PyMOL Python script that loads the backbone (N, CA, C, O; Angstrom):
from pymol import cmd

cmd.read_pdbstr("""\
ATOM      1  N   MET A   1     -37.968 -40.216  -1.621  1.00  0.00           N
ATOM      2  CA  MET A   1     -38.598 -41.015  -2.663  1.00  0.00           C
ATOM      3  C   MET A   1     -39.926 -40.355  -3.040  1.00  0.00           C
ATOM      4  O   MET A   1     -40.768 -40.085  -2.183  1.00  0.00           O
ATOM      5  N   VAL A   2     -40.088 -40.111  -4.290  1.00  0.00           N
ATOM      6  CA  VAL A   2     -41.292 -39.428  -4.762  1.00  0.00           C
ATOM      7  C   VAL A   2     -41.885 -40.218  -5.908  1.00  0.00           C
ATOM      8  O   VAL A   2     -41.194 -40.564  -6.866  1.00  0.00           O
ATOM      9  N   GLN A   3     -43.167 -40.497  -5.802  1.00  0.00           N
ATOM     10  CA  GLN A   3     -43.861 -41.211  -6.861  1.00  0.00           C
ATOM     11  C   GLN A   3     -45.271 -40.652  -7.012  1.00  0.00           C
ATOM     12  O   GLN A   3     -46.087 -40.757  -6.096  1.00  0.00           O
ATOM     13  N   GLY A   4     -45.550 -40.071  -8.148  1.00  0.00           N
ATOM     14  CA  GLY A   4     -46.920 -39.717  -8.504  1.00  0.00           C
ATOM     15  C   GLY A   4     -47.641 -38.697  -7.652  1.00  0.00           C
ATOM     16  O   GLY A   4     -48.869 -38.738  -7.564  1.00  0.00           O
ATOM     17  N   VAL A   5     -46.914 -37.769  -7.012  1.00  0.00           N
ATOM     18  CA  VAL A   5     -47.603 -36.766  -6.206  1.00  0.00           C
ATOM     19  C   VAL A   5     -47.411 -35.348  -6.747  1.00  0.00           C
ATOM     20  O   VAL A   5     -47.866 -34.387  -6.126  1.00  0.00           O
ATOM     21  N   GLY A   6     -46.744 -35.205  -7.894  1.00  0.00           N
ATOM     22  CA  GLY A   6     -46.549 -33.893  -8.491  1.00  0.00           C
ATOM     23  C   GLY A   6     -45.560 -33.018  -7.742  1.00  0.00           C
ATOM     24  O   GLY A   6     -45.689 -31.794  -7.740  1.00  0.00           O
ATOM     25  N   PHE A   7     -44.576 -33.635  -7.109  1.00  0.00           N
ATOM     26  CA  PHE A   7     -43.649 -32.887  -6.270  1.00  0.00           C
ATOM     27  C   PHE A   7     -42.844 -31.868  -7.071  1.00  0.00           C
ATOM     28  O   PHE A   7     -42.621 -30.757  -6.589  1.00  0.00           O
ATOM     29  N   ARG A   8     -42.406 -32.210  -8.267  1.00  0.00           N
ATOM     30  CA  ARG A   8     -41.619 -31.263  -9.065  1.00  0.00           C
ATOM     31  C   ARG A   8     -42.444 -30.017  -9.400  1.00  0.00           C
ATOM     32  O   ARG A   8     -41.942 -28.898  -9.300  1.00  0.00           O
ATOM     33  N   PHE A   9     -43.688 -30.203  -9.791  1.00  0.00           N
ATOM     34  CA  PHE A   9     -44.550 -29.065 -10.111  1.00  0.00           C
ATOM     35  C   PHE A   9     -44.828 -28.233  -8.861  1.00  0.00           C
ATOM     36  O   PHE A   9     -44.858 -27.004  -8.919  1.00  0.00           O
ATOM     37  N   TYR A  10     -45.031 -28.907  -7.738  1.00  0.00           N
ATOM     38  CA  TYR A  10     -45.237 -28.228  -6.457  1.00  0.00           C
ATOM     39  C   TYR A  10     -44.020 -27.377  -6.112  1.00  0.00           C
ATOM     40  O   TYR A  10     -44.162 -26.215  -5.731  1.00  0.00           O
ATOM     41  N   ALA A  11     -42.827 -27.948  -6.243  1.00  0.00           N
ATOM     42  CA  ALA A  11     -41.594 -27.225  -5.932  1.00  0.00           C
ATOM     43  C   ALA A  11     -41.406 -26.042  -6.868  1.00  0.00           C
ATOM     44  O   ALA A  11     -40.993 -24.965  -6.436  1.00  0.00           O
ATOM     45  N   GLN A  12     -41.704 -26.233  -8.142  1.00  0.00           N
ATOM     46  CA  GLN A  12     -41.565 -25.145  -9.107  1.00  0.00           C
ATOM     47  C   GLN A  12     -42.515 -23.996  -8.768  1.00  0.00           C
ATOM     48  O   GLN A  12     -42.101 -22.837  -8.765  1.00  0.00           O
ATOM     49  N   ARG A  13     -43.761 -24.297  -8.489  1.00  0.00           N
ATOM     50  CA  ARG A  13     -44.729 -23.242  -8.153  1.00  0.00           C
ATOM     51  C   ARG A  13     -44.312 -22.496  -6.887  1.00  0.00           C
ATOM     52  O   ARG A  13     -44.401 -21.270  -6.824  1.00  0.00           O
ATOM     53  N   ALA A  14     -43.852 -23.249  -5.871  1.00  0.00           N
ATOM     54  CA  ALA A  14     -43.426 -22.611  -4.621  1.00  0.00           C
ATOM     55  C   ALA A  14     -42.228 -21.698  -4.862  1.00  0.00           C
ATOM     56  O   ALA A  14     -42.193 -20.572  -4.366  1.00  0.00           O
ATOM     57  N   ALA A  15     -41.253 -22.177  -5.615  1.00  0.00           N
ATOM     58  CA  ALA A  15     -40.049 -21.378  -5.896  1.00  0.00           C
ATOM     59  C   ALA A  15     -40.402 -20.121  -6.673  1.00  0.00           C
ATOM     60  O   ALA A  15     -39.910 -19.038  -6.357  1.00  0.00           O
ATOM     61  N   GLU A  16     -41.234 -20.252  -7.667  1.00  0.00           N
ATOM     62  CA  GLU A  16     -41.631 -19.082  -8.459  1.00  0.00           C
ATOM     63  C   GLU A  16     -42.398 -18.075  -7.607  1.00  0.00           C
ATOM     64  O   GLU A  16     -42.186 -16.869  -7.728  1.00  0.00           O
ATOM     65  N   ARG A  17     -43.282 -18.563  -6.754  1.00  0.00           N
ATOM     66  CA  ARG A  17     -44.056 -17.692  -5.869  1.00  0.00           C
ATOM     67  C   ARG A  17     -43.125 -16.919  -4.923  1.00  0.00           C
ATOM     68  O   ARG A  17     -43.414 -15.782  -4.550  1.00  0.00           O
ATOM     69  N   LEU A  18     -42.003 -17.548  -4.538  1.00  0.00           N
ATOM     70  CA  LEU A  18     -41.050 -16.926  -3.620  1.00  0.00           C
ATOM     71  C   LEU A  18     -39.971 -16.117  -4.340  1.00  0.00           C
ATOM     72  O   LEU A  18     -39.079 -15.561  -3.700  1.00  0.00           O
ATOM     73  N   GLY A  19     -40.054 -16.051  -5.668  1.00  0.00           N
ATOM     74  CA  GLY A  19     -39.106 -15.258  -6.431  1.00  0.00           C
ATOM     75  C   GLY A  19     -37.730 -15.881  -6.573  1.00  0.00           C
ATOM     76  O   GLY A  19     -36.733 -15.174  -6.722  1.00  0.00           O
ATOM     77  N   LEU A  20     -37.677 -17.211  -6.526  1.00  0.00           N
ATOM     78  CA  LEU A  20     -36.405 -17.925  -6.628  1.00  0.00           C
ATOM     79  C   LEU A  20     -36.160 -18.416  -8.044  1.00  0.00           C
ATOM     80  O   LEU A  20     -37.099 -18.592  -8.820  1.00  0.00           O
ATOM     81  N   SER A  21     -34.927 -18.632  -8.371  1.00  0.00           N
ATOM     82  CA  SER A  21     -34.573 -19.275  -9.633  1.00  0.00           C
ATOM     83  C   SER A  21     -33.853 -20.570  -9.308  1.00  0.00           C
ATOM     84  O   SER A  21     -33.462 -20.800  -8.164  1.00  0.00           O
ATOM     85  N   GLY A  22     -33.677 -21.422 -10.324  1.00  0.00           N
ATOM     86  CA  GLY A  22     -33.011 -22.708 -10.115  1.00  0.00           C
ATOM     87  C   GLY A  22     -33.712 -23.806 -10.874  1.00  0.00           C
ATOM     88  O   GLY A  22     -34.234 -23.587 -11.967  1.00  0.00           O
ATOM     89  N   TYR A  23     -33.721 -25.004 -10.282  1.00  0.00           N
ATOM     90  CA  TYR A  23     -34.372 -26.135 -10.932  1.00  0.00           C
ATOM     91  C   TYR A  23     -34.793 -27.185  -9.913  1.00  0.00           C
ATOM     92  O   TYR A  23     -34.355 -27.176  -8.763  1.00  0.00           O
ATOM     93  N   VAL A  24     -35.645 -28.079 -10.365  1.00  0.00           N
ATOM     94  CA  VAL A  24     -36.028 -29.271  -9.619  1.00  0.00           C
ATOM     95  C   VAL A  24     -35.952 -30.443 -10.587  1.00  0.00           C
ATOM     96  O   VAL A  24     -36.314 -30.308 -11.756  1.00  0.00           O
ATOM     97  N   THR A  25     -35.487 -31.584 -10.111  1.00  0.00           N
ATOM     98  CA  THR A  25     -35.364 -32.762 -10.966  1.00  0.00           C
ATOM     99  C   THR A  25     -35.509 -34.031 -10.137  1.00  0.00           C
ATOM    100  O   THR A  25     -35.199 -34.050  -8.945  1.00  0.00           O
ATOM    101  N   ASN A  26     -35.980 -35.082 -10.780  1.00  0.00           N
ATOM    102  CA  ASN A  26     -35.996 -36.393 -10.143  1.00  0.00           C
ATOM    103  C   ASN A  26     -34.610 -37.008 -10.271  1.00  0.00           C
ATOM    104  O   ASN A  26     -33.949 -36.850 -11.297  1.00  0.00           O
ATOM    105  N   ARG A  27     -34.175 -37.703  -9.239  1.00  0.00           N
ATOM    106  CA  ARG A  27     -32.905 -38.425  -9.266  1.00  0.00           C
ATOM    107  C   ARG A  27     -33.198 -39.891  -9.585  1.00  0.00           C
ATOM    108  O   ARG A  27     -34.322 -40.356  -9.394  1.00  0.00           O
ATOM    109  N   HIS A  28     -32.213 -40.601 -10.058  1.00  0.00           N
ATOM    110  CA  HIS A  28     -32.409 -42.000 -10.469  1.00  0.00           C
ATOM    111  C   HIS A  28     -32.829 -42.904  -9.322  1.00  0.00           C
ATOM    112  O   HIS A  28     -33.418 -43.959  -9.555  1.00  0.00           O
ATOM    113  N   ASP A  29     -32.538 -42.508  -8.081  1.00  0.00           N
ATOM    114  CA  ASP A  29     -32.877 -43.345  -6.927  1.00  0.00           C
ATOM    115  C   ASP A  29     -34.228 -43.001  -6.314  1.00  0.00           C
ATOM    116  O   ASP A  29     -34.575 -43.512  -5.249  1.00  0.00           O
ATOM    117  N   GLY A  30     -34.998 -42.133  -6.982  1.00  0.00           N
ATOM    118  CA  GLY A  30     -36.334 -41.788  -6.505  1.00  0.00           C
ATOM    119  C   GLY A  30     -36.392 -40.508  -5.695  1.00  0.00           C
ATOM    120  O   GLY A  30     -37.480 -40.015  -5.395  1.00  0.00           O
ATOM    121  N   ARG A  31     -35.234 -39.960  -5.332  1.00  0.00           N
ATOM    122  CA  ARG A  31     -35.230 -38.694  -4.601  1.00  0.00           C
ATOM    123  C   ARG A  31     -35.469 -37.541  -5.574  1.00  0.00           C
ATOM    124  O   ARG A  31     -35.405 -37.711  -6.791  1.00  0.00           O
ATOM    125  N   VAL A  32     -35.742 -36.379  -5.014  1.00  0.00           N
ATOM    126  CA  VAL A  32     -35.905 -35.165  -5.796  1.00  0.00           C
ATOM    127  C   VAL A  32     -34.800 -34.202  -5.388  1.00  0.00           C
ATOM    128  O   VAL A  32     -34.506 -34.044  -4.203  1.00  0.00           O
ATOM    129  N   GLU A  33     -34.189 -33.561  -6.380  1.00  0.00           N
ATOM    130  CA  GLU A  33     -33.155 -32.565  -6.110  1.00  0.00           C
ATOM    131  C   GLU A  33     -33.702 -31.196  -6.466  1.00  0.00           C
ATOM    132  O   GLU A  33     -34.253 -31.002  -7.550  1.00  0.00           O
ATOM    133  N   VAL A  34     -33.549 -30.249  -5.556  1.00  0.00           N
ATOM    134  CA  VAL A  34     -33.963 -28.871  -5.788  1.00  0.00           C
ATOM    135  C   VAL A  34     -32.733 -27.994  -5.625  1.00  0.00           C
ATOM    136  O   VAL A  34     -32.052 -28.047  -4.601  1.00  0.00           O
ATOM    137  N   TYR A  35     -32.454 -27.190  -6.639  1.00  0.00           N
ATOM    138  CA  TYR A  35     -31.357 -26.231  -6.606  1.00  0.00           C
ATOM    139  C   TYR A  35     -32.007 -24.859  -6.719  1.00  0.00           C
ATOM    140  O   TYR A  35     -32.673 -24.563  -7.711  1.00  0.00           O
ATOM    141  N   ALA A  36     -31.814 -24.017  -5.698  1.00  0.00           N
ATOM    142  CA  ALA A  36     -32.510 -22.725  -5.677  1.00  0.00           C
ATOM    143  C   ALA A  36     -31.544 -21.587  -5.400  1.00  0.00           C
ATOM    144  O   ALA A  36     -30.620 -21.711  -4.597  1.00  0.00           O
ATOM    145  N   ILE A  37     -31.779 -20.478  -6.084  1.00  0.00           N
ATOM    146  CA  ILE A  37     -30.992 -19.260  -5.932  1.00  0.00           C
ATOM    147  C   ILE A  37     -31.939 -18.148  -5.502  1.00  0.00           C
ATOM    148  O   ILE A  37     -32.986 -17.948  -6.116  1.00  0.00           O
ATOM    149  N   GLY A  38     -31.570 -17.426  -4.448  1.00  0.00           N
ATOM    150  CA  GLY A  38     -32.408 -16.312  -4.027  1.00  0.00           C
ATOM    151  C   GLY A  38     -32.003 -15.770  -2.682  1.00  0.00           C
ATOM    152  O   GLY A  38     -30.954 -16.113  -2.137  1.00  0.00           O
ATOM    153  N   GLU A  39     -32.849 -14.924  -2.161  1.00  0.00           N
ATOM    154  CA  GLU A  39     -32.605 -14.306  -0.865  1.00  0.00           C
ATOM    155  C   GLU A  39     -32.749 -15.343   0.249  1.00  0.00           C
ATOM    156  O   GLU A  39     -33.564 -16.260   0.142  1.00  0.00           O
ATOM    157  N   PRO A  40     -31.956 -15.200   1.323  1.00  0.00           N
ATOM    158  CA  PRO A  40     -31.990 -16.183   2.416  1.00  0.00           C
ATOM    159  C   PRO A  40     -33.389 -16.455   2.976  1.00  0.00           C
ATOM    160  O   PRO A  40     -33.730 -17.608   3.237  1.00  0.00           O
ATOM    161  N   GLU A  41     -34.193 -15.426   3.161  1.00  0.00           N
ATOM    162  CA  GLU A  41     -35.541 -15.639   3.713  1.00  0.00           C
ATOM    163  C   GLU A  41     -36.404 -16.460   2.754  1.00  0.00           C
ATOM    164  O   GLU A  41     -37.143 -17.347   3.181  1.00  0.00           O
ATOM    165  N   SER A  42     -36.306 -16.164   1.468  1.00  0.00           N
ATOM    166  CA  SER A  42     -37.076 -16.929   0.478  1.00  0.00           C
ATOM    167  C   SER A  42     -36.605 -18.371   0.420  1.00  0.00           C
ATOM    168  O   SER A  42     -37.418 -19.281   0.260  1.00  0.00           O
ATOM    169  N   LEU A  43     -35.308 -18.592   0.548  1.00  0.00           N
ATOM    170  CA  LEU A  43     -34.785 -19.961   0.556  1.00  0.00           C
ATOM    171  C   LEU A  43     -35.281 -20.719   1.780  1.00  0.00           C
ATOM    172  O   LEU A  43     -35.628 -21.896   1.684  1.00  0.00           O
ATOM    173  N   ARG A  44     -35.315 -20.048   2.936  1.00  0.00           N
ATOM    174  CA  ARG A  44     -35.848 -20.693   4.150  1.00  0.00           C
ATOM    175  C   ARG A  44     -37.322 -21.050   3.964  1.00  0.00           C
ATOM    176  O   ARG A  44     -37.761 -22.123   4.380  1.00  0.00           O
ATOM    177  N   ASN A  45     -38.080 -20.158   3.343  1.00  0.00           N
ATOM    178  CA  ASN A  45     -39.501 -20.432   3.117  1.00  0.00           C
ATOM    179  C   ASN A  45     -39.692 -21.592   2.142  1.00  0.00           C
ATOM    180  O   ASN A  45     -40.615 -22.392   2.299  1.00  0.00           O
ATOM    181  N   LEU A  46     -38.821 -21.683   1.136  1.00  0.00           N
ATOM    182  CA  LEU A  46     -38.902 -22.826   0.221  1.00  0.00           C
ATOM    183  C   LEU A  46     -38.623 -24.119   0.973  1.00  0.00           C
ATOM    184  O   LEU A  46     -39.304 -25.120   0.754  1.00  0.00           O
ATOM    185  N   LEU A  47     -37.653 -24.110   1.836  1.00  0.00           N
ATOM    186  CA  LEU A  47     -37.330 -25.301   2.623  1.00  0.00           C
ATOM    187  C   LEU A  47     -38.543 -25.753   3.441  1.00  0.00           C
ATOM    188  O   LEU A  47     -38.823 -26.948   3.529  1.00  0.00           O
ATOM    189  N   ILE A  48     -39.247 -24.815   4.027  1.00  0.00           N
ATOM    190  CA  ILE A  48     -40.466 -25.127   4.779  1.00  0.00           C
ATOM    191  C   ILE A  48     -41.503 -25.765   3.859  1.00  0.00           C
ATOM    192  O   ILE A  48     -42.119 -26.772   4.208  1.00  0.00           O
ATOM    193  N   GLU A  49     -41.691 -25.169   2.676  1.00  0.00           N
ATOM    194  CA  GLU A  49     -42.644 -25.716   1.696  1.00  0.00           C
ATOM    195  C   GLU A  49     -42.258 -27.139   1.293  1.00  0.00           C
ATOM    196  O   GLU A  49     -43.114 -28.021   1.219  1.00  0.00           O
ATOM    197  N   LEU A  50     -40.972 -27.359   1.033  1.00  0.00           N
ATOM    198  CA  LEU A  50     -40.523 -28.681   0.588  1.00  0.00           C
ATOM    199  C   LEU A  50     -40.700 -29.723   1.685  1.00  0.00           C
ATOM    200  O   LEU A  50     -41.015 -30.877   1.397  1.00  0.00           O
ATOM    201  N   ARG A  51     -40.503 -29.333   2.919  1.00  0.00           N
ATOM    202  CA  ARG A  51     -40.701 -30.282   4.037  1.00  0.00           C
ATOM    203  C   ARG A  51     -42.168 -30.679   4.161  1.00  0.00           C
ATOM    204  O   ARG A  51     -42.479 -31.787   4.598  1.00  0.00           O
ATOM    205  N   HIS A  52     -43.063 -29.782   3.780  1.00  0.00           N
ATOM    206  CA  HIS A  52     -44.496 -30.078   3.833  1.00  0.00           C
ATOM    207  C   HIS A  52     -44.908 -30.928   2.631  1.00  0.00           C
ATOM    208  O   HIS A  52     -45.578 -31.949   2.785  1.00  0.00           O
ATOM    209  N   GLY A  53     -44.503 -30.501   1.440  1.00  0.00           N
ATOM    210  CA  GLY A  53     -44.843 -31.230   0.216  1.00  0.00           C
ATOM    211  C   GLY A  53     -46.276 -31.015  -0.213  1.00  0.00           C
ATOM    212  O   GLY A  53     -47.072 -30.432   0.523  1.00  0.00           O
ATOM    213  N   PRO A  54     -46.606 -31.488  -1.408  1.00  0.00           N
ATOM    214  CA  PRO A  54     -47.973 -31.355  -1.918  1.00  0.00           C
ATOM    215  C   PRO A  54     -48.919 -32.337  -1.226  1.00  0.00           C
ATOM    216  O   PRO A  54     -48.488 -33.260  -0.534  1.00  0.00           O
ATOM    217  N   ARG A  55     -50.200 -32.116  -1.428  1.00  0.00           N
ATOM    218  CA  ARG A  55     -51.203 -33.034  -0.891  1.00  0.00           C
ATOM    219  C   ARG A  55     -50.911 -34.443  -1.412  1.00  0.00           C
ATOM    220  O   ARG A  55     -50.647 -34.628  -2.600  1.00  0.00           O
ATOM    221  N   GLY A  56     -50.959 -35.403  -0.549  1.00  0.00           N
ATOM    222  CA  GLY A  56     -50.706 -36.786  -0.927  1.00  0.00           C
ATOM    223  C   GLY A  56     -49.253 -37.203  -0.773  1.00  0.00           C
ATOM    224  O   GLY A  56     -48.922 -38.379  -0.921  1.00  0.00           O
ATOM    225  N   ALA A  57     -48.381 -36.239  -0.475  1.00  0.00           N
ATOM    226  CA  ALA A  57     -46.958 -36.557  -0.309  1.00  0.00           C
ATOM    227  C   ALA A  57     -46.660 -36.836   1.154  1.00  0.00           C
ATOM    228  O   ALA A  57     -47.301 -36.297   2.056  1.00  0.00           O
ATOM    229  N   SER A  58     -45.689 -37.675   1.358  1.00  0.00           N
ATOM    230  CA  SER A  58     -45.159 -37.935   2.689  1.00  0.00           C
ATOM    231  C   SER A  58     -43.660 -37.685   2.608  1.00  0.00           C
ATOM    232  O   SER A  58     -42.912 -38.531   2.118  1.00  0.00           O
ATOM    233  N   VAL A  59     -43.225 -36.535   3.084  1.00  0.00           N
ATOM    234  CA  VAL A  59     -41.819 -36.151   3.013  1.00  0.00           C
ATOM    235  C   VAL A  59     -41.145 -36.637   4.287  1.00  0.00           C
ATOM    236  O   VAL A  59     -41.500 -36.219   5.389  1.00  0.00           O
ATOM    237  N   SER A  60     -40.164 -37.527   4.125  1.00  0.00           N
ATOM    238  CA  SER A  60     -39.497 -38.083   5.302  1.00  0.00           C
ATOM    239  C   SER A  60     -38.235 -37.322   5.680  1.00  0.00           C
ATOM    240  O   SER A  60     -37.831 -37.352   6.843  1.00  0.00           O
ATOM    241  N   ASP A  61     -37.601 -36.642   4.729  1.00  0.00           N
ATOM    242  CA  ASP A  61     -36.368 -35.935   5.036  1.00  0.00           C
ATOM    243  C   ASP A  61     -36.067 -34.924   3.942  1.00  0.00           C
ATOM    244  O   ASP A  61     -36.335 -35.165   2.765  1.00  0.00           O
ATOM    245  N   VAL A  62     -35.515 -33.806   4.339  1.00  0.00           N
ATOM    246  CA  VAL A  62     -35.023 -32.805   3.400  1.00  0.00           C
ATOM    247  C   VAL A  62     -33.623 -32.439   3.860  1.00  0.00           C
ATOM    248  O   VAL A  62     -33.432 -31.963   4.979  1.00  0.00           O
ATOM    249  N   ALA A  63     -32.653 -32.661   2.998  1.00  0.00           N
ATOM    250  CA  ALA A  63     -31.269 -32.303   3.305  1.00  0.00           C
ATOM    251  C   ALA A  63     -30.939 -31.005   2.599  1.00  0.00           C
ATOM    252  O   ALA A  63     -31.353 -30.786   1.460  1.00  0.00           O
ATOM    253  N   GLU A  64     -30.196 -30.149   3.270  1.00  0.00           N
ATOM    254  CA  GLU A  64     -29.839 -28.849   2.701  1.00  0.00           C
ATOM    255  C   GLU A  64     -28.326 -28.714   2.692  1.00  0.00           C
ATOM    256  O   GLU A  64     -27.648 -29.065   3.658  1.00  0.00           O
ATOM    257  N   GLU A  65     -27.809 -28.195   1.575  1.00  0.00           N
ATOM    258  CA  GLU A  65     -26.377 -27.917   1.508  1.00  0.00           C
ATOM    259  C   GLU A  65     -26.133 -26.723   0.602  1.00  0.00           C
ATOM    260  O   GLU A  65     -26.898 -26.460  -0.325  1.00  0.00           O
ATOM    261  N   GLU A  66     -25.059 -26.008   0.884  1.00  0.00           N
ATOM    262  CA  GLU A  66     -24.708 -24.859   0.054  1.00  0.00           C
ATOM    263  C   GLU A  66     -24.135 -25.349  -1.267  1.00  0.00           C
ATOM    264  O   GLU A  66     -23.535 -26.421  -1.346  1.00  0.00           O
ATOM    265  N   ALA A  67     -24.332 -24.541  -2.299  1.00  0.00           N
ATOM    266  CA  ALA A  67     -23.812 -24.866  -3.624  1.00  0.00           C
ATOM    267  C   ALA A  67     -23.377 -23.578  -4.311  1.00  0.00           C
ATOM    268  O   ALA A  67     -23.844 -22.492  -3.967  1.00  0.00           O
ATOM    269  N   ASN A  68     -22.497 -23.703  -5.265  1.00  0.00           N
ATOM    270  CA  ASN A  68     -22.090 -22.561  -6.072  1.00  0.00           C
ATOM    271  C   ASN A  68     -23.260 -22.108  -6.935  1.00  0.00           C
ATOM    272  O   ASN A  68     -24.124 -22.904  -7.301  1.00  0.00           O
ATOM    273  N   ILE A  69     -23.275 -20.823  -7.252  1.00  0.00           N
ATOM    274  CA  ILE A  69     -24.317 -20.300  -8.127  1.00  0.00           C
ATOM    275  C   ILE A  69     -23.991 -20.659  -9.568  1.00  0.00           C
ATOM    276  O   ILE A  69     -22.912 -20.349 -10.073  1.00  0.00           O
ATOM    277  N   LEU A  70     -24.931 -21.310 -10.215  1.00  0.00           N
ATOM    278  CA  LEU A  70     -24.790 -21.693 -11.613  1.00  0.00           C
ATOM    279  C   LEU A  70     -25.544 -20.675 -12.459  1.00  0.00           C
ATOM    280  O   LEU A  70     -26.770 -20.591 -12.395  1.00  0.00           O
ATOM    281  N   ASP A  71     -24.806 -19.904 -13.248  1.00  0.00           N
ATOM    282  CA  ASP A  71     -25.414 -18.815 -14.017  1.00  0.00           C
ATOM    283  C   ASP A  71     -26.557 -19.275 -14.914  1.00  0.00           C
ATOM    284  O   ASP A  71     -27.519 -18.533 -15.110  1.00  0.00           O
ATOM    285  N   GLU A  72     -26.468 -20.486 -15.462  1.00  0.00           N
ATOM    286  CA  GLU A  72     -27.509 -20.941 -16.380  1.00  0.00           C
ATOM    287  C   GLU A  72     -28.867 -21.129 -15.704  1.00  0.00           C
ATOM    288  O   GLU A  72     -29.882 -21.277 -16.385  1.00  0.00           O
ATOM    289  N   TYR A  73     -28.892 -21.124 -14.368  1.00  0.00           N
ATOM    290  CA  TYR A  73     -30.156 -21.270 -13.647  1.00  0.00           C
ATOM    291  C   TYR A  73     -30.532 -20.012 -12.869  1.00  0.00           C
ATOM    292  O   TYR A  73     -31.381 -20.069 -11.979  1.00  0.00           O
ATOM    293  N   SER A  74     -29.921 -18.894 -13.188  1.00  0.00           N
ATOM    294  CA  SER A  74     -30.120 -17.690 -12.387  1.00  0.00           C
ATOM    295  C   SER A  74     -31.297 -16.813 -12.817  1.00  0.00           C
ATOM    296  O   SER A  74     -31.598 -15.824 -12.150  1.00  0.00           O
ATOM    297  N   SER A  75     -31.962 -17.157 -13.911  1.00  0.00           N
ATOM    298  CA  SER A  75     -33.029 -16.266 -14.385  1.00  0.00           C
ATOM    299  C   SER A  75     -34.437 -16.847 -14.279  1.00  0.00           C
ATOM    300  O   SER A  75     -35.414 -16.112 -14.419  1.00  0.00           O
ATOM    301  N   SER A  76     -34.558 -18.149 -14.035  1.00  0.00           N
ATOM    302  CA  SER A  76     -35.894 -18.752 -13.923  1.00  0.00           C
ATOM    303  C   SER A  76     -35.793 -20.033 -13.112  1.00  0.00           C
ATOM    304  O   SER A  76     -34.698 -20.491 -12.784  1.00  0.00           O
ATOM    305  N   PHE A  77     -36.937 -20.601 -12.797  1.00  0.00           N
ATOM    306  CA  PHE A  77     -36.969 -21.879 -12.078  1.00  0.00           C
ATOM    307  C   PHE A  77     -37.600 -22.912 -12.999  1.00  0.00           C
ATOM    308  O   PHE A  77     -38.747 -22.756 -13.418  1.00  0.00           O
ATOM    309  N   THR A  78     -36.864 -23.951 -13.312  1.00  0.00           N
ATOM    310  CA  THR A  78     -37.315 -24.921 -14.305  1.00  0.00           C
ATOM    311  C   THR A  78     -37.420 -26.326 -13.720  1.00  0.00           C
ATOM    312  O   THR A  78     -36.857 -26.638 -12.671  1.00  0.00           O
ATOM    313  N   ILE A  79     -38.152 -27.145 -14.432  1.00  0.00           N
ATOM    314  CA  ILE A  79     -38.178 -28.574 -14.148  1.00  0.00           C
ATOM    315  C   ILE A  79     -37.220 -29.216 -15.145  1.00  0.00           C
ATOM    316  O   ILE A  79     -37.384 -29.085 -16.358  1.00  0.00           O
ATOM    317  N   GLU A  80     -36.229 -29.904 -14.619  1.00  0.00           N
ATOM    318  CA  GLU A  80     -35.244 -30.579 -15.476  1.00  0.00           C
ATOM    319  C   GLU A  80     -35.621 -32.043 -15.597  1.00  0.00           C
ATOM    320  O   GLU A  80     -36.107 -32.644 -14.639  1.00  0.00           O
ATOM    321  N   TYR A  81     -35.404 -32.609 -16.751  1.00  0.00           N
ATOM    322  CA  TYR A  81     -35.728 -34.008 -17.010  1.00  0.00           C
ATOM    323  C   TYR A  81     -34.467 -34.777 -17.358  1.00  0.00           C
ATOM    324  O   TYR A  81     -33.497 -34.201 -17.850  1.00  0.00           O
ATOM    325  N   ASP A  82     -34.482 -36.077 -17.104  1.00  0.00           N
ATOM    326  CA  ASP A  82     -33.386 -36.975 -17.464  1.00  0.00           C
ATOM    327  C   ASP A  82     -32.039 -36.511 -16.964  1.00  0.00           C
ATOM    328  O   ASP A  82     -31.082 -36.438 -17.735  1.00  0.00           O
ATOM    329  N   SER A  83     -31.949 -36.192 -15.666  1.00  0.00           N
ATOM    330  CA  SER A  83     -30.674 -35.778 -15.104  1.00  0.00           C
ATOM    331  C   SER A  83     -29.792 -36.963 -14.772  1.00  0.00           C
ATOM    332  O   SER A  83     -28.672 -36.776 -14.297  1.00  0.00           O
ATOM    333  N   TRP A  84     -30.256 -38.160 -15.005  1.00  0.00           N
ATOM    334  CA  TRP A  84     -29.478 -39.356 -14.703  1.00  0.00           C
ATOM    335  C   TRP A  84     -29.276 -40.123 -15.944  1.00  0.00           C
ATOM    336  O   TRP A  84     -28.640 -41.177 -15.922  1.00  0.00           O
TER     337      TRP A  84
END
""", "prot")
cmd.dss("prot")
cmd.show_as("cartoon", "prot")
cmd.util.cbc("prot")
cmd.orient("prot")
């Protein structure tokens, strides 16, 4: 659950800094979804960043699962809106 802590912007900056592509979006139930494409070490580092979160955030859980590579997200890391 994320409210008012800038988590999407935090995730985008972290992913870009790590050279990842993909997206971050808010889900209708208050969770945040991050889809990232990149090297295994960079993905592990992003996971560490997401577990920490931005200042003011309290991250209670981060679930990780493999996903197919979506070509439309392979060149940059974006913030997606209205995914629900």
